[in-house]
C-alpha positions as CSV (number, residue, x, y, z in Angstrom):
1,M,5.7,175.9,71.0
2,S,7.1,172.4,71.4
3,K,5.0,169.4,72.3
4,K,5.4,167.8,75.7
5,P,5.9,164.1,76.0
6,V,2.8,162.1,76.9
7,P,2.7,158.5,78.3
8,S,1.9,156.1,75.5
9,K,0.0,153.7,77.7
10,K,-1.9,153.8,81.0
11,Q,0.0,152.9,84.1
12,A,-1.2,149.7,85.7
13,P,-2.6,149.9,89.3
14,S,-0.3,147.1,90.4
15,S,2.8,149.2,89.3
16,T,1.6,152.2,91.3
17,G,0.9,149.9,94.3
18,S,4.3,148.2,94.2
19,R,6.0,151.6,94.0
20,H,4.0,152.9,97.0
21,G,4.7,149.6,98.9
22,A,8.4,150.0,98.4
23,Y,8.3,153.5,99.7
24,V,6.3,152.5,102.8
25,R,8.6,149.6,103.5
26,T,11.7,151.9,103.6
27,A,9.9,154.5,105.7
28,R,9.0,151.8,108.3
29,K,12.6,150.7,108.4
30,K,13.8,154.2,109.1
31,L,11.2,154.6,111.9
32,A,12.2,151.3,113.5
33,N,15.9,152.4,113.6
34,K,15.1,155.7,115.3
35,L,14.4,154.3,118.7
36,A,17.6,153.0,120.4
37,L,16.6,151.0,123.5
38,S,19.1,150.0,126.0
39,K,19.2,148.6,129.6
40,C,20.0,150.8,132.5
41,P,23.3,149.7,134.1
42,D,22.0,150.5,137.6
43,C,18.5,149.0,137.7
44,G,18.3,146.9,134.5
45,A,15.1,148.6,133.2
46,T,14.7,149.3,129.5
47,K,15.2,152.9,128.7
48,L,16.0,155.1,125.7
49,A,19.7,155.5,124.9
50,H,21.1,158.9,126.0
51,F,18.1,159.6,128.2
52,V,17.6,159.5,132.0
53,C,16.2,156.2,133.3
54,E,12.7,156.8,134.5
55,E,12.8,153.9,137.0
56,C,15.8,154.9,139.0
57,G,16.4,158.5,137.8
58,K,20.1,158.0,137.0
59,Y,22.1,159.0,134.0
60,N,25.7,158.0,133.4
61,G,25.9,156.7,137.0
62,K,24.7,159.9,138.6
63,Q,21.4,160.7,140.3
64,V,19.8,163.3,138.1
65,I,16.1,163.3,139.0
66,E,13.9,161.7,141.6
67,P,12.6,158.4,140.5
68,R,8.9,158.2,139.6
69,K,6.7,157.1,142.5
70,F,3.4,155.7,141.2
71,K,0.5,156.3,143.5
72,T,-1.5,153.3,144.5
73,A,-5.2,153.5,144.2
74,E,-6.9,154.2,147.5
75,P,-9.9,152.2,148.4
76,V,-13.2,153.9,147.6
77,Q,-15.4,154.5,150.7
78,E,-19.0,153.6,150.3
79,I,-21.5,156.3,151.0
80,A,-24.1,155.2,153.6
81,A,-27.6,155.9,152.3
């Protein structure tokens, strides 16, 4: 049975940290490039590229969905005690 190679010296914690830091840095760059934001040509709102605009409901100049209507909060009625 042959002997397996063994590290001659202990790895410094800073070496491990710098290697991990380089990996995290490249992973963050990949995530940052995933989201492609663009402006809607109809309403000018920021939207994801290749997705329907949530503000006006249009995609590629055509009305695809109804635009979102946000409900306003109704005033709370006080209960007479």
